[in-house]
GUKOL-710920 format. One line per 10 residues: for each residue x, y, z of N, C-alpha, C. Coordinates in pm, whole numbers, plus 50000, padded with zeros to 5 digits. Layout:
# residues N
X Y Z X Y Z X Y Z | ...;
***
This chain:
# residues 261
63186 16190 54220 63061 16133 54171 63088 16003 54095 | 63194 16002 54016 63230 15883 53938 63267 15767 54030 | 63341 15799 54137 63381 15694 54231 63259 15635 54301 | 63162 15719 54334 63041 15670 54401 62962 15578 54307 | 62958 15613 54180 62886 15532 54082 62951 15395 54068 | 63086 15392 54061 63159 15265 54049 63137 15179 54173 | 63140 15243 54292 63120 15169 54416 62979 15112 54423 | 62879 15189 54381 62740 15143 54382 62722 15025 54286 | 62783 15035 54168 62774 14926 54070 62836 14798 54125 | 62950 14812 54192 63018 14695 54250 62933 14629 54358;
62868 14712 54441 62784 14657 54549 62663 14584 54492 | 62601 14639 54389 62485 14574 54328 62525 14441 54264 | 62638 14439 54195 62685 14316 54131 62718 14209 54234 | 62780 14250 54344 62813 14155 54450 62688 14098 54513 | 62586 14185 54533 62460 14140 54593 62393 14036 54504 | 62390 14061 54374 62328 13967 54282 62406 13836 54275 | 62537 13843 54284 62620 13724 54272 62598 13629 54387 | 62589 13684 54509 62580 13600 54627 62436 13574 54672 | 62340 13650 54620 62202 13634 54665 62124 13537 54578 | 62131 13555 54447 62052 13473 54358 62119 13338 54336;
62041 13231 54326 62098 13097 54311 62168 13080 54177 | 62266 12989 54178 62340 12958 54056 62278 12833 53992 | 62256 12841 53863 62195 12730 53794 62303 12658 53713 | 62306 12524 53728 62402 12441 53655 62326 12353 53558 | 62362 12361 53432 62292 12281 53332 62329 12135 53350 | 62227 12050 53347 62249 11908 53365 62317 11850 53241 | 62410 11759 53264 62480 11696 53154 62389 11593 53088 | 62407 11574 52958 62331 11473 52885 62422 11356 52853 | 62370 11236 52872 62449 11115 52851 62383 11028 52744 | 62466 10952 52676 62419 10866 52568 62412 10721 52617;
62335 10642 52545 62327 10499 52571 62289 10432 52441 | 62315 10302 52433 62280 10234 52310 62308 10086 52314 | 62230 10011 52236 62249 09868 52214 62293 09850 52069 | 62419 09819 52048 62474 09805 51914 62486 09654 51884 | 62376 09596 51838 62368 09451 51820 62411 09411 51680 | 62541 09423 51655 62594 09391 51523 62585 09242 51492 | 62599 09159 51595 62597 09014 51574 62456 08956 51575 | 62354 09043 51591 62214 08999 51587 62187 08890 51691 | 62225 08918 51815 62204 08821 51922 62079 08850 52004 | 62036 08974 52008 61932 09016 52102 61793 09016 52040;
61784 09024 51910 61655 09015 51843 61558 09123 51886 | 61434 09079 51918 61329 09173 51955 61351 09234 52093 | 61441 09177 52172 61467 09231 52306 61554 09356 52301 | 61612 09388 52186 61704 09500 52176 61638 09632 52212 | 61514 09652 52171 61445 09777 52200 61421 09794 52350 | 61377 09688 52417 61354 09695 52561 61485 09719 52635 | 61592 09652 52592 61722 09671 52655 61774 09813 52632 | 61741 09869 52516 61783 10006 52488 61716 10104 52583 | 61590 10080 52616 61520 10165 52712 61581 10150 52852 | 61616 10028 52889 61681 10006 53019 61816 10078 53025;
61889 10075 52914 62019 10143 52910 62003 10293 52927 | 61900 10349 52866 61876 10494 52877 61841 10531 53021 | 61758 10450 53086 61723 10477 53226 61845 10466 53316 | 61926 10364 53293 62047 10345 53373 62146 10459 53351 | 62156 10504 53227 62247 10613 53195 62211 10739 53272 | 62081 10768 53280 62035 10885 53355 62055 10866 53505 | 62043 10743 53551 62058 10715 53694 62202 10729 53741 | 62297 10674 53666 62437 10673 53711 62518 10788 53652 | 62456 10871 53568 62523 10986 53507 62646 10943 53426 | 62623 10850 53335 62732 10800 53251 62674 10746 53122;
62760 10734 53021 62721 10676 52894 62727 10523 52904 | 62619 10455 52866 62609 10311 52879 62595 10249 52740 | 62682 10152 52709 62678 10088 52578 62690 09936 52591 | 62622 09868 52501 62633 09723 52486 62658 09695 52339 | 62763 09620 52309 62801 09592 52171 62815 09442 52152 | 62749 09389 52051 62773 09250 52008 62838 09257 51870 | 62941 09177 51850 63018 09189 51726 63078 09055 51686 | 63116 09044 51558 63190 08930 51506 63329 08973 51460 | 63374 09087 51508 63503 09143 51466 63617 09054 51513 | 63729 09062 51440 63847 08982 51476 63944 09057 51567;
63915 09185 51595 64000 09263 51685 63981 09215 51829 | 64088 09220 51907 64080 09177 52046 63974 09260 52119 | 63905 09199 52214 63796 09269 52283 63848 09387 52365 | 63970 09377 52416 64030 09487 52491 64047 09609 52400 | 64111 09589 52287 64135 09698 52193 64004 09747 52131 | 63913 09656 52105 63785 09693 52045 63706 09785 52139 | 63699 09749 52267 63624 09831 52363 63686 09968 52380 | 63818 09974 52378 63888 10102 52391 63858 10192 52271 | 63869 10137 52151 63843 10214 52030 63697 10256 52023 | 63609 10170 52068 63465 10202 52063 63434 10324 52150;
63487 10326 52271 63463 10441 52359 63535 10566 52308 | 63653 10549 52249 63722 10664 52191 63635 10731 52085 | 63570 10651 52002 63488 10705 51894 63354 10759 51942 | 63299 10701 52047 63166 10742 52092 63170 10860 52189 | 63261 10858 52286 63259 10961 52391 63391 11035 52408 | 63500 10987 52350 63629 11051 52373 63702 10988 52491 | 63806 11055 52538 63896 10996 52635 63861 11025 52780 | 63785 11129 52808 63766 11172 52947 63623 11165 52997 | 63530 11119 52915 63390 11117 52956 63359 10992 53039 | 63251 11002 53119 63207 10889 53200 63133 10789 53111;
63181 10665 53108 63119 10566 53021 63158 10425 53065 | 63073 10329 53029 63103 10188 53049 63042 10111 52932 | 63116 10011 52882 63070 09936 52766 63089 09787 52792 | 62990 09710 52747 62997 09564 52749 63012 09517 52605 | 63122 09447 52576 63147 09397 52441 63135 09244 52443 | 63049 09191 52355 63032 09046 52340 63078 09010 52200 | 63189 08940 52189 63246 08906 52059 63220 08758 52031 | 63132 08731 51936 63095 08593 51904 63202 08523 51821 | 63281 08598 51746 63387 08539 51666 63499 08485 51755 | 63537 08565 51857 63644 08525 51948 63591 08451 52071;
63458 08451 52087 63394 08391 52204 63449 08452 52333 | 63452 08585 52336 63503 08657 52454 63409 08772 52488 | 63407 08806 52618 63328 08918 52668 63422 09011 52744 | 63395 09141 52734 63485 09239 52797 63402 09357 52848 | 63440 09407 52965 63378 09527 53024 63486 09632 53042 | 63459 09753 52996 63555 09864 53011 63484 09984 53072 | 63544 10040 53178 63493 10161 53240 63585 10278 53211 | 63526 10395 53195 63606 10516 53165 63553 10632 53247 | 63642 10726 53279 63602 10841 53359 63565 10796 53500 | 63455 10849 53552 63412 10811 53686 63378 10664 53696;
63333 10605 53587 63295 10463 53590 63415 10371 53610 | 63535 10419 53584 63653 10337 53611 63677 10324 53761 | 63622 10418 53841 63630 10407 53987 63520 10315 54039 | 63399 10333 53989 63288 10248 54033 63309 10103 53988 | 63340 10085 53860 63361 09951 53805 63510 09921 53802 | 63567 09898 53918 63708 09862 53924 63724 09714 53888 | 63847 09666 53891 63874 09529 53846 63798 09426 53929 | 63785 09451 54059 63714 09357 54146 63567 09347 54108 | 63502 09461 54086 63360 09460 54052 63337 09411 53910 | 63432 09434 53821 63420 09380 53686 63424 09228 53690;
63515 09173 53771 63522 09027 53784 63394 08971 53845 | 63338 09044 53942 63212 09000 54002 63100 09000 53899 | 63098 09102 53815 62996 09108 53708 63016 08994 53608 | 63140 08966 53573 63167 08859 53477 63131 08721 53533 | 63139 08708 53666 63098 08581 53727 62952 08549 53696 | 62871 08653 53681 62728 08634 53653 62702 08633 53502 | 62773 08716 53427 62747 08732 53285 62798 08612 53205 | 62916 08563 53239 62977 08455 53161 62888 08330 53149 | 62830 08280 53259 62745 08161 53245 62623 08185 53156 | 62568 08308 53159 62453 08339 53073 62493 08334 52925;
62612 08382 52893 62658 08378 52754 62685 08234 52710 | 62740 08155 52800 62768 08016 52767 62639 07940 52736 | 62534 07973 52808 62404 07908 52786 62320 07981 52682 | 62380 08078 52612 62317 08154 52504 62199 08240 52552 | 62201 08277 52679 62101 08370 52731 62159 08512 52722 | 62162 08566 52601 62227 08694 52577 62151 08810 52640 | 62020 08804 52636 61940 08910 52699 61961 08910 52850 | 61965 08792 52910 61991 08783 53053 62128 08835 53090 | 62229 08812 53004 62364 08861 53029 62368 09013 53030 | 62298 09074 52935 62295 09221 52928 62221 09279 53048;
62111 09216 53085 62035 09262 53202 62118 09254 53329 | 62194 09146 53344 62283 09132 53460 62392 09239 53458 | 62439 09273 53341 62538 09380 53329 62481 09511 53379 | 62359 09545 53339 62294 09666 53388 62281 09664 53541 | 62241 09550 53595 62221 09539 53740 62353 09560 53815 | 62461 09506 53763 62590 09518 53830 62643 09662 53824 | 62620 09730 53714 62662 09870 53703 62583 09956 53801 | 62451 09934 53807 62367 10010 53899 62408 09985 54044 | 62435 09858 54078 62475 09825 54215 62610 09886 54251 | 62702 09889 54155 62835 09945 54181 62828 10093 54214;
62744 10167 54141 62731 10311 54166 62663 10335 54300 | 62564 10253 54334 62496 10268 54462 62589 10238 54579 | 62674 10138 54564 62769 10102 54670 62878 10206 54686 | 62906 10280 54580 63005 10386 54588 63146 10337 54559 | 63240 10429 54566 63381 10399 54539 63444 10348 54667 | 63497 10227 54669 63551 10170 54793 63680 10240 54838 | 63687 10268 54969 63809 10321 55027 63841 10465 54994 | 63745 10542 54944 63771 10681 54908 63665 10771 54969 | 63707 10894 55003 63615 10996 55052 63591 11095 54938 | 63463 11116 54902 63433 11197 54785 63290 11249 54791;
63261 11346 54704 63126 11395 54684 63094 11389 54535 | 62965 11376 54503 62922 11361 54364 62826 11474 54329 | 62849 11538 54216 62757 11638 54164 62634 11566 54110 | 62515 11588 54169 62397 11513 54127 62351 11544 53986 | 62395 11656 53930 62353 11694 53795 62443 11634 53688 | 62574 11637 53712 62669 11593 53611 62737 11461 53644 | 62728 11418 53769 62797 11297 53810 62944 11317 53838 | 62992 11441 53830 63134 11468 53855 63171 11434 53999 | 63287 11374 54017 63334 11329 54148 63445 11421 54196 | 63435 11462 54321 63541 11540 54387 63594 11458 54504;
63719 11420 54496 63779 11339 54602 63832 11430 54713 | 63825 11382 54837 63871 11457 54953 63984 11381 55022 | 64076 11458 55075 64184 11397 55151 64131 11348 55285 | 64170 11229 55323 64129 11174 55452 64247 11101 55514 | 64255 11108 55646 64365 11045 55719 64308 10935 55809 | 64358 10814 55792 64315 10704 55877 64383 10712 56012 | 64314 10662 56116 64367 10666 56251 64499 10593 56261 | 64512 10483 56190 64637 10406 56193 64753 10489 56141 | 64731 10564 56032 64839 10646 55976 64875 10762 56069 | 64775 10818 56138 64802 10928 56231 64887 10879 56348;
64852 10763 56404 64929 10707 56516 65071 10676 56473 | 65086 10619 56354 65219 10586 56303 65303 10711 56285 | 65242 10818 56233 65315 10944 56214 65359 11002 56348 | 65273 10994 56450 65309 11046 56583 65423 10966 56643 | 65420 10835 56627 65529 10751 56681 65661 10787 56615 | 65658 10801 56482 65782 10837 56410 65830 10975 56453 | 65735 11068 56473 65772 11203 56514 65835 11205 56652 | 65802 11109 56737 65862 11102 56870 65993 11026 56870 | 66001 10919 56792 66120 10834 56793 66239 10903 56728 | 66218 10966 56614 66331 11026 56540 66403 11134 56622;
66332 11230 56683 66404 11328 56766 66470 11265 56887 | 66406 11161 56943 66465 11094 57059 66598 11028 57023 | 66601 10962 56907 66726 10899 56862 66832 11004 56834 | 66792 11114 56774 66885 11222 56743 66944 11281 56872 | 66859 11304 56973 66907 11357 57100 66999 11258 57171 | 66967 11129 57163 67050 11026 57227 67188 11021 57161 | 67193 11034 57028 67322 11032 56958 67407 11151 56997 | 67345 11269 57009 67420 11388 57050 67471 11373 57193 | 67385 11317 57279 67423 11297 57419 67542 11203 57430 | 67540 11095 57353 67652 11000 57354 67779 11061 57296;
67761 11143 57193 67877 11200 57127 67953 11294 57219 | 67882 11372 57297 67946 11468 57387 67954 11418 57530 | 67918 11288 57550 67930 11225 57682 67853 11302 57788 | 67735 11343 57755 67649 11411 57851 67561 11305 57917 | 67603 11253 58030 67538 11140 58094 67417 11178 58177 | 67400 11303 58209 67278 11346 58275 67249 11491 58236 | 67135 11538 58278 67092 11671 58234 67178 11782 58291 | 67245 11759 58405 67325 11864 58467 67471 11864 58425 | 67504 11768 58336 67644 11760 58294 67680 11878 58206 | 67808 11915 58208 67856 12029 58129 67949 11980 58019;
67948 12046 57908 68039 12012 57800 68182 12044 57843 | 68272 11951 57822 68409 11965 57872 68495 12054 57783 | 68448 12082 57665 68526 12163 57572 68495 12310 57596 | 68600 12392 57619 68584 12534 57647 68590 12610 57515 | 68473 12655 57468 68468 12722 57338 68533 12861 57342 | 68516 12931 57451 68568 13067 57457 68720 13070 57456 | 68786 12970 57516 68933 12967 57520 68993 12906 57395 | 68925 12809 57337 68985 12735 57226 68928 12774 57089 | 68820 12850 57089 68760 12886 56962 68825 13010 56901 | 68815 13023 56771 68868 13140 56700 68783 13164 56576;
68785 13286 56529 68709 13322 56411 68789 13421 56328 | 68787 13403 56196 68860 13491 56105 68763 13543 56000 | 68755 13674 55984 68668 13736 55887 68751 13799 55776 | 68705 13785 55655 68774 13848 55541 68670 13917 55454 | 68709 14018 55383 68618 14095 55298 68668 14093 55156 | 68578 14070 55061 68613 14064 54920 68505 14130 54837 | 68542 14207 54740 68448 14277 54654 68460 14223 54512 | 68349 14175 54455 68346 14125 54318 68276 14227 54229 | 68329 14246 54109 68272 14341 54013 68227 14263 53890 | 68098 14277 53854 68044 14211 53736 68091 14286 53611;
68165 14215 53526 68221 14276 53407 68131 14254 53287 | 68083 14132 53269 68003 14101 53151 67913 13981 53179 | 67811 13966 53097 67719 13853 53111 67701 13789 52976 | 67710 13656 52971 67694 13583 52846 67579 13484 52862 | 67493 13479 52762 67379 13386 52761 67390 13298 52638 | 67389 13167 52659 67398 13071 52549 67262 13007 52530 | 67210 13005 52409 67080 12944 52379 67099 12829 52281 | 67011 12731 52293 67018 12614 52203 66877 12573 52166 | 66851 12549 52040 66717 12509 51994 66698 12361 52022 | 66587 12325 52086 66556 12187 52117 66446 12141 52024;
66473 12038 51947 66373 11985 51855 66263 11917 51933 | 66140 11938 51894 66025 11877 51960 65948 11792 51859 | 65895 11682 51911 65814 11596 51827 65674 11655 51813 | 65635 11688 51692 65507 11755 51667 65393 11656 51642 | 65425 11526 51640 65320 11429 51615 65231 11417 51736 | 65100 11423 51717 65006 11416 51828 64939 11279 51833 | 65014 11169 51818 64959 11035 51818 64936 10986 51959 | 64898 10862 51970 64874 10803 52101 64726 10794 52129 | 64686 10682 52184 64544 10663 52210 64510 10696 52352 | 64380 10703 52380 64333 10731 52514 64306 10603 52589;
64244 10619 52705 64204 10503 52781 64307 10452 52878 | 64418 10526 52900 64522 10479 52991 64471 10470 53133 | 64366 10547 53167 64312 10542 53301 64187 10457 53312 | 64156 10380 53208 64036 10298 53208 64052 10178 53300 | 63939 10124 53342 63936 09993 53408 63880 09894 53308 | 63918 09768 53324 63868 09671 53227 63901 09529 53265 | 63825 09437 53210 63849 09295 53232 63758 09212 53144 | 63805 09094 53106 63725 09010 53019 63753 08862 53039 | 63671 08779 52974 63684 08634 52984 63635 08570 52854 | 63668 08442 52843 63616 08362 52733 63486 08296 52779;
63401 08261 52683 63276 08192 52718 63245 08084 52616;
***
C-alpha cells in the first residue's frame, strides 16, 4: 500500500511539472541621467524617460553621466558601473567629461557583445561632433539611437538565442562550410601521407606486394613473471599558503572606447 501511494504521488508531481506552464519573473533594469556637469538642463527629464524606455526595450541598464571629474573616462566608467550594477549585469554607460574634454562608452554583460568596439566607434562618429558643437542633448539622443540599433542588428558573427524576459543570451555552436571542407581535406590528406610513408618504408610498390621480412622465422618472444609485494605506503603533505585578499576590480570582459572633443 505504501509503495502504491509513493508511486501515485510521483505520477501526480510529474504530471503537474510537465503539464502546467512555467512562469519566469521578468528582470527589472535601471536607467538614469546623472547630469553632474549641468549640461542637459531642462532636457534631462525627457532624456531620462527615453533611457527608461530604451532600458526596457534592450533589457539592460542604461546610464548617461556628465562630470567634471579628473579621473580618466575609462576608469570612471568602469567604477561607475561597478557601483551601480556590479560586474556581471547587462549595462551600457555614456560618460561625458567636461574637465578632460573626453567622451567614453562602456558596455558590460550582454551589451559588451552588442556594443563591440566597431559599433562604439560608429556611435562616437556621430556623438563627437555634437559634443564639439555643444549639442549635448543631441549627443545623448544619438547614443540612445545607436544602442537601440545595435541590439536590433544583433551580435555579429554569432549564433544565439535571447530570453525575451531577462535578455539573457545563450550562444550556440555553429560550423561554417569553409571549416567543414578544410577539416575533411585534412582528414583525407593526413592518413594518405601516413600510408605513403609506410609504403615507402617497407618498399611496397603495389597492393599485391609482400613484405620481404619473414616474421615467423626471424621473430622471437620472451616472457618473464615477477611478483611485487606492497610493504608500506608513505604520504607526504605540505601546507600551501594562499592569498586571502579578495581585491581586484571587475570589468575585464567589458567593451569600451572613447575620444576627445
